[in-house]
N, CA, C and O atoms as a MOPAC input file, in Angstrom:
PM7 MOZYME 1SCF
protein

 N     39.37600 1    26.64300 1    90.47300 1
 C     39.99800 1    25.31200 1    91.47200 1
 C     39.28000 1    25.23900 1    92.64700 1
 O     38.51200 1    24.29300 1    92.81900 1
 N     39.41600 1    26.09200 1    93.47400 1
 C     38.86300 1    26.03800 1    94.71300 1
 C     37.17900 1    25.58200 1    94.62600 1
 O     36.72000 1    24.81500 1    95.47300 1
 N     36.24500 1    26.18900 1    93.41300 1
 C     34.96600 1    25.47400 1    93.52700 1
 C     35.01600 1    24.12500 1    93.09400 1
 O     34.12900 1    23.38700 1    93.52400 1
 N     36.02500 1    23.56300 1    92.19200 1
 C     36.02600 1    22.29500 1    91.92800 1
 C     36.24700 1    21.20300 1    92.97600 1
 O     35.81500 1    20.05100 1    93.01200 1
 N     37.24700 1    22.05400 1    94.04200 1
 C     37.33500 1    21.12500 1    94.89200 1
 C     36.34500 1    20.76500 1    96.03000 1
 O     36.27400 1    19.66700 1    96.58200 1
 N     35.32600 1    22.24200 1    96.38800 1
 C     34.19400 1    22.00700 1    96.96100 1
 C     33.22000 1    21.45600 1    96.61200 1
 O     32.34700 1    21.09100 1    97.40000 1
 N     33.16500 1    21.23500 1    94.96700 1
 C     31.92800 1    20.08400 1    94.45500 1
 C     32.38700 1    18.75300 1    94.65600 1
 O     31.64900 1    17.81600 1    94.96000 1
 N     33.84600 1    18.66800 1    94.44900 1
 C     34.40700 1    17.22300 1    94.54200 1
 C     34.10900 1    17.04700 1    96.16600 1
 O     33.30600 1    16.16200 1    96.46300 1
 N     34.65000 1    17.76200 1    97.15000 1
 C     34.26700 1    17.46400 1    98.56300 1
 C     32.68800 1    17.24000 1    98.54700 1
 O     32.39900 1    16.32000 1    99.31300 1
 N     31.91300 1    17.62600 1    98.10600 1
 C     30.45500 1    17.89500 1    98.50200 1
 C     30.20800 1    16.46900 1    97.77100 1
 O     29.71200 1    15.64800 1    98.54300 1
 N     30.45500 1    15.95700 1    96.37200 1
 C     30.09300 1    14.63200 1    96.15200 1
 C     30.67200 1    13.65800 1    96.87300 1
 O     30.02900 1    12.60800 1    96.89300 1
 N     31.86100 1    13.67300 1    97.57600 1
 C     32.27100 1    12.76800 1    98.39200 1
 C     31.39400 1    12.58500 1    99.34600 1
 O     30.77500 1    11.52300 1    99.41300 1
 N     31.20500 1    13.58200 1   100.22700 1
 C     30.37600 1    13.54100 1   101.24000 1
 C     29.08600 1    12.63800 1   101.07000 1
 O     28.75000 1    11.69400 1   101.78400 1
 N     28.36800 1    13.21000 1    99.82600 1
 C     27.00300 1    12.47000 1    99.30600 1
 C     27.66600 1    10.97700 1    99.31600 1
 O     27.16400 1    10.28300 1   100.20000 1
 N     28.55200 1    10.39300 1    98.64100 1
 C     28.91300 1     9.43800 1    98.43600 1
 C     28.98700 1     8.58900 1    99.84200 1
 O     28.17100 1     7.71200 1   100.12600 1
 N     29.77200 1     8.86900 1   100.43900 1
 C     29.96200 1     8.57700 1   102.25400 1
 C     28.43300 1     8.45000 1   102.90900 1
 O     28.08400 1     7.60700 1   103.73500 1
 N     27.82200 1     9.23500 1   102.47600 1
 C     26.49900 1     9.50200 1   103.24900 1
 C     25.62800 1     8.25500 1   102.58800 1
 O     24.95300 1     7.54900 1   103.33700 1
 N     25.65600 1     8.05500 1   101.44000 1
 C     24.98200 1     7.04100 1   100.53700 1
 C     25.33100 1     5.40200 1   101.08300 1
 O     24.49700 1     4.53300 1   101.33700 1
 N     26.80800 1     5.29900 1   101.16800 1
 C     27.56800 1     4.26700 1   101.44300 1
 C     26.90500 1     4.16700 1   103.09100 1
 O     26.50500 1     3.01000 1   103.22000 1
 N     26.71000 1     4.77500 1   104.07600 1
 C     26.08700 1     4.44000 1   105.16700 1
 C     24.83800 1     4.03400 1   105.35200 1
 O     24.42700 1     3.28700 1   106.24000 1
 N     23.96900 1     4.77200 1   104.10300 1
 C     22.72300 1     4.46500 1   104.14200 1
 C     22.53000 1     2.86800 1   103.67100 1
 O     21.66500 1     2.13500 1   104.14900 1
 N     23.45700 1     2.48000 1   102.68400 1
 C     23.62700 1     1.32900 1   102.14400 1
 C     23.86800 1     0.36500 1   103.46600 1
 O     23.05700 1    -0.46100 1   103.88500 1
 N     24.93800 1     0.60600 1   103.92900 1
 C     25.11700 1    -0.33800 1   105.42600 1
 C     24.00000 1    -0.76000 1   106.11100 1
 O     23.42900 1    -1.84800 1   106.19100 1
 N     23.70000 1     0.92100 1   106.84600 1
 C     22.43100 1     0.43900 1   107.49300 1
 C     21.32600 1    -0.53400 1   107.04800 1
 O     20.79400 1    -1.42900 1   107.70400 1
 N     21.06200 1    -0.06800 1   105.51900 1
 C     20.01700 1    -1.04200 1   104.96000 1
 C     20.36500 1    -2.63500 1   104.98100 1
 O     19.47700 1    -3.47700 1   105.11500 1
 N     21.85200 1    -2.99500 1   104.82300 1
 C     22.36700 1    -4.22800 1   104.68100 1
 C     22.18700 1    -4.78300 1   106.14300 1
 O     21.77700 1    -5.93800 1   106.25200 1
 N     22.43500 1    -4.11900 1   107.16600 1
 C     22.53100 1    -4.36300 1   108.48400 1
 C     20.97000 1    -4.72100 1   108.98300 1
 O     20.90400 1    -5.56500 1   109.87800 1
 N     19.95600 1    -4.27200 1   108.58900 1
 C     18.63700 1    -4.50700 1   109.08200 1
 C     18.04100 1    -5.64100 1   107.97500 1
 O     16.97200 1    -6.23000 1   108.13400 1
 N     18.94200 1    -5.82600 1   106.82700 1
 C     18.43700 1    -7.00400 1   106.45200 1
 C     18.95100 1    -8.23200 1   107.06800 1
 O     18.29200 1    -9.27100 1   107.03900 1
 N     20.14400 1    -8.14800 1   107.64300 1
 C     20.44300 1    -8.95600 1   108.36700 1
 C     19.92100 1    -9.45200 1   109.38700 1
 O     19.83300 1   -10.66900 1   109.54800 1
 N     19.54500 1    -8.67700 1   110.13400 1
 C     18.70900 1    -8.68800 1   111.63300 1
 C     17.10000 1    -9.35600 1   110.99200 1
 O     16.37300 1   -10.08100 1   111.67100 1
 N     16.90900 1    -9.08500 1   110.11300 1
 C     15.65500 1    -9.70500 1   109.69400 1
 C     15.76000 1   -10.95800 1   109.39000 1
 O     14.85600 1   -11.70700 1   109.76000 1
 N     17.09800 1   -11.59200 1   108.50600 1
 C     17.15500 1   -12.88200 1   108.36500 1
 C     17.37100 1   -13.55700 1   109.27000 1
 O     17.20500 1   -14.76500 1   109.10100 1
 N     17.80200 1   -13.10100 1   110.51900 1
 C     18.30500 1   -13.46600 1   111.91000 1
 C     16.86300 1   -14.06900 1   112.51500 1
 O     16.63800 1   -15.21000 1   112.91900 1
 N     15.75200 1   -12.64600 1   112.42000 1
 C     14.77800 1   -13.32000 1   113.12800 1
 C     13.83200 1   -14.43000 1   112.49600 1
 O     13.14000 1   -15.23700 1   113.11600 1
 N     13.99500 1   -14.25000 1   110.77100 1
 C     13.46100 1   -15.48100 1   110.18400 1
 C     13.80200 1   -16.79200 1   110.43800 1
 O     12.97300 1   -17.68200 1   110.62900 1
 N     15.22500 1   -16.96600 1   110.44500 1
 C     15.69700 1   -18.14900 1   110.83500 1
 C     15.35500 1   -18.41400 1   112.21700 1
 O     15.09800 1   -19.58800 1   112.48300 1
 N     15.30200 1   -17.59500 1   113.11300 1
 C     14.75700 1   -18.02100 1   114.60000 1
 C     13.31700 1   -18.37800 1   114.90800 1
 O     12.83100 1   -18.85000 1   115.93500 1
 N     12.77600 1   -18.04400 1   113.79900 1
 C     11.18200 1   -18.38700 1   113.48400 1
 C     11.06600 1   -19.89700 1   112.83900 1
 O     10.13700 1   -20.69200 1   112.98000 1
 N     12.03000 1   -20.02300 1   112.24600 1
 C     12.11700 1   -21.42500 1   111.52900 1
 C     12.56600 1   -22.23000 1   112.38600 1
 O     11.98500 1   -23.31300 1   112.32000 1
 N     13.56300 1   -22.16400 1   113.38100 1
 C     13.78400 1   -22.86800 1   114.39100 1
 C     12.72900 1   -23.39800 1   115.34700 1
 O     12.73100 1   -24.52600 1   115.83900 1
 N     11.78000 1   -22.39600 1   115.55900 1
 C     10.74900 1   -22.29500 1   116.51700 1
 C      9.64700 1   -23.24600 1   115.79000 1
 O      8.95400 1   -23.92300 1   116.54800 1
 N      9.47900 1   -23.33000 1   114.74700 1
 C      8.62900 1   -24.00400 1   113.63600 1
 C      8.87000 1   -25.64700 1   113.68300 1
 O      8.00800 1   -26.52500 1   113.73400 1
 N     10.54900 1   -25.80500 1   113.64500 1
 C     10.97400 1   -26.89600 1   113.53400 1
 C     10.89800 1   -27.71000 1   114.88200 1
 O     10.65900 1   -28.91800 1   114.89700 1
 N     11.13500 1   -26.90400 1   116.08800 1
 C     10.99000 1   -27.44100 1   117.19100 1
 C      9.72100 1   -28.12700 1   117.49600 1
 O      9.62600 1   -29.22400 1   118.04600 1
 N      8.49500 1   -27.17300 1   116.97600 1
 C      6.91700 1   -27.42000 1   116.96900 1
 C      6.72200 1   -28.55200 1   116.39500 1
 O      5.99500 1   -29.38400 1   116.93700 1
 N      7.27600 1   -28.78000 1   115.30000 1
 C      6.90500 1   -29.91100 1   114.44500 1
 C      7.48900 1   -30.95400 1   115.08200 1
 O      6.69400 1   -31.88100 1   115.24000 1
 N      8.74200 1   -31.19000 1   115.57300 1
 C      9.20400 1   -32.07800 1   116.12100 1
 C      8.44300 1   -32.59600 1   117.30800 1
 O      8.31600 1   -33.80700 1   117.48900 1
 N      7.97000 1   -31.75700 1   118.06600 1
 C      7.05800 1   -31.85100 1   119.18600 1
 C      5.78900 1   -32.71100 1   118.66000 1
 O      5.50300 1   -33.80600 1   119.14300 1
 N      5.11500 1   -32.13800 1   117.69200 1
 C      3.89300 1   -32.74500 1   117.22600 1
 C      4.12100 1   -34.14800 1   116.74100 1
 O      3.33800 1   -35.09300 1   116.83500 1
 N      5.51800 1   -34.12800 1   116.12000 1
 C      5.54100 1   -35.69100 1   115.74800 1
 C      5.88100 1   -36.41800 1   116.76100 1
 O      5.41700 1   -37.55100 1   116.62900 1
 N      6.51900 1   -36.27900 1   117.77800 1
 C      6.74000 1   -37.14000 1   119.09400 1
 C      5.38500 1   -37.18100 1   119.95400 1
 O      5.29600 1   -38.04500 1   120.82700 1
 N      4.32700 1   -36.28500 1   119.74500 1
 C      3.33300 1   -36.32200 1   120.33800 1
 C      2.58900 1   -37.56000 1   120.27600 1
 O      2.00400 1   -38.11700 1   121.20500 1
 N      2.69800 1   -37.98600 1   118.85500 1
 C      1.61400 1   -38.97200 1   117.97000 1
 C      1.81500 1   -40.38000 1   118.83700 1
 O      0.97400 1   -41.23400 1   119.11800 1
 N      3.02200 1   -40.32500 1   119.11200 1
 C      3.53600 1   -41.78900 1   119.93500 1
 C      3.32000 1   -41.86300 1   121.41300 1
 O      3.80100 1   -42.79000 1   122.06500 1
 N      2.57700 1   -40.86600 1   121.98500 1
 C      2.56600 1   -41.18400 1   123.37600 1
 C      1.02100 1   -41.62300 1   123.42000 1
 O      0.12100 1   -41.43000 1   122.60200 1
 N      1.02800 1   -42.34800 1   124.78700 1
 C     -0.46700 1   -42.76100 1   124.76600 1
 C     -1.22100 1   -41.80200 1   125.48300 1
 O     -0.73500 1   -41.19800 1   126.43900 1
 N     -2.42400 1   -41.61700 1   125.06600 1
 C     -3.48200 1   -40.88400 1   125.88400 1
 C     -3.00800 1   -41.21300 1   127.40000 1
 O     -2.36000 1   -42.23200 1   127.64000 1
 N     -3.38900 1   -40.24700 1   128.44900 1
 C     -3.77800 1   -40.33400 1   129.60900 1
 C     -2.08700 1   -40.34400 1   130.59500 1
 O     -1.94400 1   -40.25300 1   131.81400 1
 N     -1.03100 1   -40.48500 1   129.53500 1
 C      0.08900 1   -40.41000 1   129.70400 1
 C      0.53800 1   -38.94200 1   130.52000 1
 O      0.22900 1   -37.81000 1   130.14800 1
 N      1.26000 1   -39.26000 1   131.59200 1
 C      1.75500 1   -37.67700 1   132.53400 1
 C      2.74800 1   -37.28000 1   131.46100 1
 O      3.48700 1   -38.02500 1   130.81700 1
 N      2.59900 1   -35.67900 1   131.37500 1
 C      3.72900 1   -34.99400 1   130.18800 1
 C      3.98200 1   -33.74500 1   131.27000 1
 O      3.39200 1   -33.51400 1   132.32500 1
 N      5.02900 1   -33.05400 1   130.64900 1
 C      5.38900 1   -31.71900 1   131.17200 1
 C      4.81600 1   -30.70000 1   130.20100 1
 O      5.09000 1   -30.75700 1   129.00200 1
 N      4.18900 1   -29.96300 1   130.60600 1
 C      3.75700 1   -28.82800 1   129.65700 1
 C      4.30100 1   -27.58300 1   130.00800 1
 O      4.50200 1   -27.27300 1   131.18200 1
 N      4.59200 1   -26.73000 1   128.89500 1
 C      5.50600 1   -25.86900 1   128.94500 1
 C      5.05200 1   -24.47600 1   129.21300 1
 O      4.48300 1   -24.09200 1   128.19100 1
 N      5.04400 1   -23.26700 1   130.39700 1
 C      4.28600 1   -22.48200 1   130.25800 1
 C      4.67200 1   -21.20700 1   129.73600 1
 O      4.02000 1   -20.21200 1   129.41900 1
 N      6.30200 1   -21.56800 1   129.72100 1
 C      7.05300 1   -20.44200 1   129.40900 1
 C      8.58800 1   -20.01100 1   129.96800 1
 O      8.83000 1   -20.19400 1   131.16000 1
 N      9.38000 1   -19.56900 1   129.28900 1
 C     10.58600 1   -19.41900 1   130.30900 1
 C     11.48300 1   -20.38200 1   130.95200 1
 O     12.38700 1   -20.15900 1   131.75700 1
 N     11.01400 1   -21.66900 1   130.38000 1
 C     11.74300 1   -22.74100 1   130.96900 1
 C     11.03900 1   -23.39100 1   132.23900 1
 O     11.63500 1   -24.21000 1   132.93800 1
 N      9.81800 1   -23.00500 1   132.48200 1
 C      8.85500 1   -23.46900 1   133.53000 1
 C      7.77900 1   -24.30400 1   132.92400 1
 O      7.00500 1   -23.83100 1   132.09200 1
 N      7.72100 1   -25.52400 1   133.32500 1
 C      6.69700 1   -26.53700 1   132.92000 1
 C      5.86400 1   -26.80500 1   134.17900 1
 O      6.28200 1   -26.51000 1   135.29900 1
 N      4.65100 1   -27.38400 1   133.95500 1
 C      3.64200 1   -27.92600 1   134.71900 1
 C      3.23900 1   -29.55400 1   134.23100 1
 O      3.14700 1   -30.02100 1   133.09600 1
 N      3.03000 1   -30.24100 1   135.66400 1
 C      2.72600 1   -31.55000 1   134.97800 1
 C      1.39400 1   -31.65500 1   134.52800 1
 O      0.53700 1   -31.05800 1   135.18000 1
 N      1.03300 1   -32.35800 1   133.45200 1
 C     -0.16100 1   -32.48000 1   132.96400 1
 C     -0.38600 1   -33.88800 1   132.63400 1
 O      0.53300 1   -34.66300 1   132.89600 1
 N     -1.78200 1   -34.48600 1   131.94200 1
 C     -1.95100 1   -35.54300 1   131.54500 1
 C     -2.44700 1   -35.57000 1   130.04300 1
 O     -3.25200 1   -34.69700 1   129.71600 1
 N     -2.09800 1   -36.35900 1   129.24100 1
 C     -2.04900 1   -36.38500 1   127.70100 1
 C     -3.68500 1   -36.74700 1   127.74700 1
 O     -3.88100 1   -37.87200 1   128.20800 1
 N     -4.84600 1   -36.05400 1   127.38100 1
 C     -6.21000 1   -36.60800 1   126.67900 1
 C     -6.29900 1   -36.73500 1   125.66100 1
 O     -7.02000 1   -37.69400 1   125.38400 1
 N     -5.83300 1   -36.12500 1   124.67900 1
 C     -6.29800 1   -36.37300 1   123.26500 1
 C     -4.77000 1   -36.07000 1   122.47000 1
 O     -4.26000 1   -34.95600 1   122.59500 1
 N     -4.14700 1   -37.05500 1   121.71800 1
 C     -3.13200 1   -36.87400 1   120.78100 1
 C     -3.36300 1   -36.93800 1   119.51200 1
 O     -2.43100 1   -37.32600 1   118.80800 1
 N     -4.68800 1   -36.57000 1   118.85300 1
 C     -5.24100 1   -36.51000 1   117.47100 1
 C     -5.42000 1   -35.24600 1   117.24600 1
 O     -5.28900 1   -34.94500 1   116.06000 1
 N     -5.67700 1   -34.37600 1   117.96900 1
 C     -5.84500 1   -32.82000 1   117.58800 1
 C     -5.38700 1   -31.94700 1   118.85400 1
 O     -5.29000 1   -32.06700 1   120.07600 1
 N     -5.12700 1   -30.85700 1   117.70000 1
 C     -4.19700 1   -29.63700 1   118.58000 1
 C     -5.17100 1   -28.54700 1   118.55300 1
 O     -6.15100 1   -28.71200 1   117.82700 1
 N     -5.05900 1   -27.35400 1   119.28500 1
 C     -5.49800 1   -26.26700 1   119.18500 1
 C     -4.31500 1   -25.07500 1   118.68300 1
 O     -3.33900 1   -24.78100 1   119.37300 1
 N     -4.57800 1   -24.56700 1   117.55500 1
 C     -3.83800 1   -23.70500 1   116.79400 1
 C     -4.45900 1   -22.21900 1   116.76000 1
 O     -5.62200 1   -21.87100 1   116.55100 1
 N     -3.22600 1   -21.39800 1   117.05200 1
 C     -3.94900 1   -20.27200 1   116.96700 1
 C     -3.70300 1   -19.85700 1   115.49600 1
 O     -2.64900 1   -20.15600 1   114.93400 1
 N     -4.71200 1   -19.14800 1   114.86300 1
 C     -4.50100 1   -19.21600 1   113.18700 1
 C     -4.37800 1   -17.33800 1   112.94100 1
 O     -4.21800 1   -16.90000 1   111.80200 1
 N     -4.44100 1   -16.73800 1   113.71200 1
 C     -4.24500 1   -15.26800 1   114.04800 1
 C     -5.27500 1   -14.53500 1   114.63600 1
 O     -6.35100 1   -15.10200 1   114.44600 1
 N     -5.38200 1   -13.46400 1   115.29700 1
 C     -6.34500 1   -12.57300 1   115.20800 1
 C     -7.02100 1   -13.05700 1   116.89100 1
 O     -8.14100 1   -12.79200 1   117.32800 1
 N     -6.16600 1   -13.65100 1   117.41600 1
 C     -6.68600 1   -14.58800 1   118.87200 1
 C     -7.50200 1   -15.13100 1   118.40600 1
 O     -8.53100 1   -14.84300 1   119.01800 1
 N     -7.76000 1   -16.02800 1   117.36300 1
 C     -8.76500 1   -17.09800 1   117.01900 1
 C     -8.04500 1   -18.58000 1   117.25400 1
 O     -7.05500 1   -18.76200 1   116.54600 1
 N     -8.30100 1   -19.34100 1   117.88900 1
 C     -7.92100 1   -20.70500 1   117.89100 1
 C     -8.86700 1   -21.52700 1   117.47300 1
 O    -10.04200 1   -21.27100 1   117.73300 1
 N     -8.48100 1   -22.75300 1   116.69000 1
 C     -9.18300 1   -23.42700 1   115.64900 1
 C     -8.41100 1   -25.18800 1   116.13500 1
 O     -7.23400 1   -25.50700 1   116.30300 1
 N     -9.48600 1   -25.86800 1   116.21800 1
 C     -9.14200 1   -27.52000 1   116.17700 1
 C     -8.41500 1   -27.60600 1   115.07900 1
 O     -8.55400 1   -26.84000 1   114.12600 1
 N     -7.66800 1   -28.45300 1   115.12600 1
 C     -6.65100 1   -28.88900 1   113.93800 1
 C     -6.56500 1   -30.79000 1   114.27000 1
 O     -6.41300 1   -31.19300 1   115.42300 1
 N     -6.66000 1   -31.54800 1   113.34300 1
 C     -6.24400 1   -32.62400 1   113.13300 1
 C     -4.73300 1   -32.84800 1   113.26700 1
 O     -4.16300 1   -32.17900 1   112.40600 1
 N     -3.68900 1   -33.68700 1   114.18900 1
 C     -2.76800 1   -33.42600 1   114.28500 1
 C     -1.59700 1   -33.47100 1   113.01400 1
 O     -0.54300 1   -32.83900 1   112.95000 1
 N     -2.11800 1   -34.35200 1   112.13300 1
 C     -1.52300 1   -34.25700 1   111.09900 1
 C     -1.85800 1   -33.17700 1   110.11800 1
 O     -0.96700 1   -33.03000 1   109.28200 1
 N     -2.73500 1   -32.49500 1   109.99900 1
 C     -3.10800 1   -31.01100 1   109.36800 1
 C     -2.21100 1   -30.24300 1   110.04200 1
 O     -1.44900 1   -29.66200 1   109.27000 1
 N     -1.97400 1   -29.97600 1   111.44000 1
 C     -1.31800 1   -29.01100 1   111.97900 1
 C      0.10900 1   -29.21000 1   111.77200 1
 O      0.84000 1   -28.22400 1   111.67800 1
 N      0.59200 1   -30.43700 1   111.68800 1
 C      1.93400 1   -30.54000 1   111.33300 1
 C      2.43300 1   -30.22000 1   109.65500 1
 O      3.56000 1   -29.85600 1   109.32000 1
 N      1.41500 1   -30.43600 1   108.86300 1
 C      1.32400 1   -30.12600 1   107.38800 1
 C      1.34100 1   -28.48900 1   106.99000 1
 O      1.83800 1   -28.00600 1   105.97200 1
 N      0.55800 1   -27.66900 1   108.23900 1
 C      0.50500 1   -26.13900 1   108.25500 1
 C      1.92600 1   -25.40700 1   108.78700 1
 O      2.36400 1   -24.27700 1   108.57200 1
 N      2.51100 1   -26.64000 1   109.64900 1
 C      3.88800 1   -26.14100 1   110.28800 1
 C      4.75900 1   -26.11300 1   109.05200 1
 O      5.26000 1   -25.08200 1   108.60500 1
 N      4.89000 1   -27.20100 1   108.58400 1
 C      5.64800 1   -27.37400 1   107.20000 1
 C      5.47900 1   -26.47600 1   106.26700 1
 O      6.45000 1   -26.10000 1   105.61100 1
 N      4.37800 1   -26.04100 1   106.07300 1
 C      3.91900 1   -24.85800 1   105.03200 1
 C      4.41300 1   -23.65300 1   105.15400 1
 O      4.94700 1   -22.97200 1   104.27800 1
 N      4.13800 1   -23.27600 1   106.78300 1
 C      5.15100 1   -21.97300 1   107.18300 1
 C      6.34500 1   -22.14100 1   106.91700 1
 O      7.00400 1   -21.32700 1   106.27000 1
 N      6.81800 1   -23.28800 1   107.40600 1
 C      8.58400 1   -23.51600 1   107.02800 1
 C      9.16000 1   -22.89500 1   105.99800 1
 O     10.01700 1   -22.01200 1   105.96400 1
 N      8.46900 1   -23.57800 1   104.99800 1
 C      8.85600 1   -23.59500 1   103.60900 1
 C      8.65000 1   -21.98000 1   103.02300 1
 O      9.47800 1   -21.44900 1   102.28300 1
 N      7.48800 1   -21.35800 1   103.45900 1
 C      7.26000 1   -20.01400 1   103.07300 1
 C      8.49600 1   -19.16100 1   103.77700 1
 O      9.22100 1   -18.41800 1   103.11400 1
 N      8.61100 1   -19.31800 1   104.89500 1
 C      9.94500 1   -18.71400 1   105.58200 1
 C     11.41500 1   -19.15700 1   104.70000 1
 O     12.15400 1   -18.23800 1   104.34700 1
 N     11.69000 1   -20.21000 1   104.45900 1
 C     12.78200 1   -20.44000 1   103.58200 1
 C     12.91400 1   -19.47800 1   102.22800 1
 O     13.90500 1   -18.90100 1   101.77900 1
 N     11.55400 1   -19.52300 1   101.75600 1
 C     11.39800 1   -18.89100 1   100.69000 1
 C     11.92500 1   -17.25300 1   100.65400 1
 O     12.76400 1   -16.65700 1    99.97900 1
 N     11.10100 1   -16.90400 1   101.60600 1
 C     11.27500 1   -15.30300 1   102.09700 1
 C     12.88700 1   -15.23700 1   102.60400 1
 O     13.30300 1   -14.09300 1   102.42100 1
 N     14.01300 1   -16.20300 1   103.23900 1
 C     15.09600 1   -15.75700 1   103.50800 1
 C     15.89100 1   -15.91500 1   102.17000 1
 O     16.91400 1   -15.23900 1   102.05600 1
 N     15.49300 1   -16.80200 1   101.07400 1
 C     16.04800 1   -16.76300 1    99.76900 1
 C     15.81000 1   -15.28200 1    99.08800 1
 O     16.74500 1   -14.83000 1    98.42600 1
 N     14.84700 1   -14.66000 1    99.19200 1
 C     14.64700 1   -13.49400 1    98.62900 1
 C     15.06000 1   -12.19100 1    99.08900 1
 O     15.12300 1   -11.14500 1    98.44300 1
 N     15.39900 1   -12.46000 1   100.60600 1
 C     15.85200 1   -11.38900 1   101.24500 1
 C     17.58500 1   -11.68200 1   101.12300 1
 O     18.28700 1   -10.67200 1   101.16400 1
 N     18.23100 1   -12.92900 1   100.98800 1
 C     19.43000 1   -12.98400 1   100.44700 1
 C     20.02600 1   -12.60600 1    99.05700 1
 O     21.16900 1   -12.35400 1    98.67500 1
 N     18.90000 1   -12.66100 1    98.49600 1
 C     19.27500 1   -12.03700 1    96.78800 1
 C     18.91500 1   -10.23100 1    97.05900 1
 O     19.60000 1    -9.44100 1    96.40900 1
 N     18.16500 1    -9.83900 1    97.73100 1
 C     18.23800 1    -8.41000 1    97.72700 1
 C     19.54900 1    -8.15400 1    98.66800 1
 O     20.21100 1    -7.14400 1    98.42700 1
 N     19.94200 1    -8.98900 1    99.69000 1
 C     21.02800 1    -8.33900 1   100.21400 1
 C     22.40800 1    -8.30900 1    99.45400 1
 O     23.36000 1    -7.61500 1    99.81100 1
 N     22.40000 1    -9.17500 1    98.32700 1
 C     23.49400 1    -9.25400 1    97.66400 1
 C     23.42700 1    -8.16600 1    96.70200 1
 O     24.44600 1    -7.51200 1    96.48000 1
 N     22.24300 1    -7.88000 1    96.05800 1
 C     22.26900 1    -6.68200 1    95.15200 1
 C     22.44700 1    -5.43900 1    95.81500 1
 O     23.00300 1    -4.51700 1    95.21800 1
 N     21.89400 1    -5.25700 1    97.39500 1
 C     22.23600 1    -4.34600 1    97.89800 1
 C     23.86400 1    -4.29100 1    98.28000 1
 O     24.47500 1    -3.27400 1    98.60900 1
 N     24.30000 1    -5.36800 1    98.18000 1
 C     25.88500 1    -5.47600 1    98.70800 1
 C     27.02300 1    -5.20600 1    97.61500 1
 O     28.23400 1    -5.02100 1    97.72800 1
 N     25.96700 1    -5.26600 1    96.26000 1
 C     26.75800 1    -5.12500 1    94.81400 1
 C     26.68000 1    -3.64000 1    94.82200 1
 O     27.69900 1    -3.03400 1    94.49100 1
 N     25.64400 1    -2.98100 1    95.14500 1
 C     25.58600 1    -1.30800 1    95.20600 1
 C     26.11300 1    -0.83100 1    96.06900 1
 O     26.02400 1     0.39600 1    96.01400 1
 N     26.90600 1    -1.35900 1    97.28100 1
 C     27.68700 1    -1.03600 1    98.26100 1
 C     29.02800 1    -1.18400 1    97.33200 1
 O     29.61800 1    -0.11100 1    97.21300 1
 N     29.49400 1    -2.03300 1    96.80700 1
 C     30.53400 1    -1.91400 1    96.33800 1
 C     30.73700 1    -1.09800 1    95.05600 1
 O     31.90300 1    -0.81900 1    94.78000 1
 N     29.69100 1    -0.64500 1    94.17200 1
 C     29.78400 1     0.14800 1    93.22100 1
 C     30.34000 1     1.49300 1    93.88600 1
 O     31.29900 1     2.09600 1    93.40300 1
 N     29.65900 1     1.91400 1    95.03600 1
 C     29.72700 1     3.32700 1    95.59400 1
 C     30.92000 1     3.27300 1    96.30500 1
 O     31.39400 1     4.39300 1    96.49700 1
 N     31.68500 1     2.17700 1    96.84600 1
 C     32.95500 1     2.30000 1    97.55300 1
 C     33.74500 1     2.58500 1    96.28200 1
 O     34.60400 1     3.46400 1    96.35400 1
 N     33.56700 1     1.96800 1    95.16400 1
 C     34.49300 1     2.45000 1    94.16200 1
 C     34.31000 1     3.57200 1    93.53900 1
 O     35.24800 1     3.99400 1    92.86300 1
 N     33.28400 1     4.20500 1    93.59300 1
 C     33.18500 1     5.79300 1    93.46800 1
 C     33.98300 1     6.79000 1    94.11100 1
 O     34.70900 1     7.59400 1    93.52700 1
 N     33.77400 1     6.67400 1    95.61300 1
 C     34.48400 1     7.01900 1    96.86100 1
 C     35.99300 1     6.93500 1    96.23500 1
 O     36.61300 1     7.93100 1    95.86100 1
 N     36.42000 1     5.77900 1    96.18500 1
 C     37.88200 1     5.47000 1    95.54600 1
 C     38.33800 1     6.17300 1    94.81100 1
 O     39.34900 1     6.80900 1    95.10800 1
 N     37.78700 1     6.27500 1    93.70800 1
 C     37.71100 1     7.15700 1    92.51900 1
 C     37.78200 1     8.66300 1    92.34500 1
 O     38.36800 1     9.31400 1    91.48000 1
 N     36.93800 1     9.11800 1    93.52300 1
 C     37.06200 1    10.57300 1    93.95100 1
 C     38.22900 1    10.77200 1    94.92800 1
 O     38.85700 1    11.81400 1    94.74000 1
 N     38.63000 1    10.02300 1    95.89000 1
 C     39.65800 1    10.01400 1    96.70900 1
 C     41.20600 1    10.34100 1    95.82400 1
 O     42.00000 1    11.20700 1    96.19100 1
 N     41.40100 1     9.47600 1    94.64700 1
 C     42.31100 1     9.52500 1    93.80400 1
 C     42.34300 1    10.71600 1    93.02700 1
 O     43.44600 1    11.25500 1    92.93800 1
 N     41.24600 1    11.32400 1    92.36200 1
 C     41.31700 1    12.33300 1    91.66400 1
 C     42.23200 1    13.68200 1    92.59000 1
 O     42.41200 1    14.78000 1    92.06300 1

């Protein structure tokens, strides 16, 4: 009987550990979702800015963001092309419409990634429920 209790206790500890790992995984997935959503928001702001810049006349005084809510005054020289970072510290000239299209594609890819992570989160949540039920069953015995 004592061995049976030890085995049950050991199995219960393993299930609690498994549940903790699943919860940690779910928390990481939720943080990942939050980061992706923030990226989408940034891209949406960029897209809106690019759309607005189309209607600004050349040689118009504008505020250029430097970061952390700091701006500098400047003049718009060209509202037909932008310089885009395409990775690896490489910047290329892009037509404004091409840039907007690229931004929209990135948003779409991130939305698809959100759907994928949400599906995985649902699967992990179901797994957590199963382990919780196993823990409850072990406690009842």
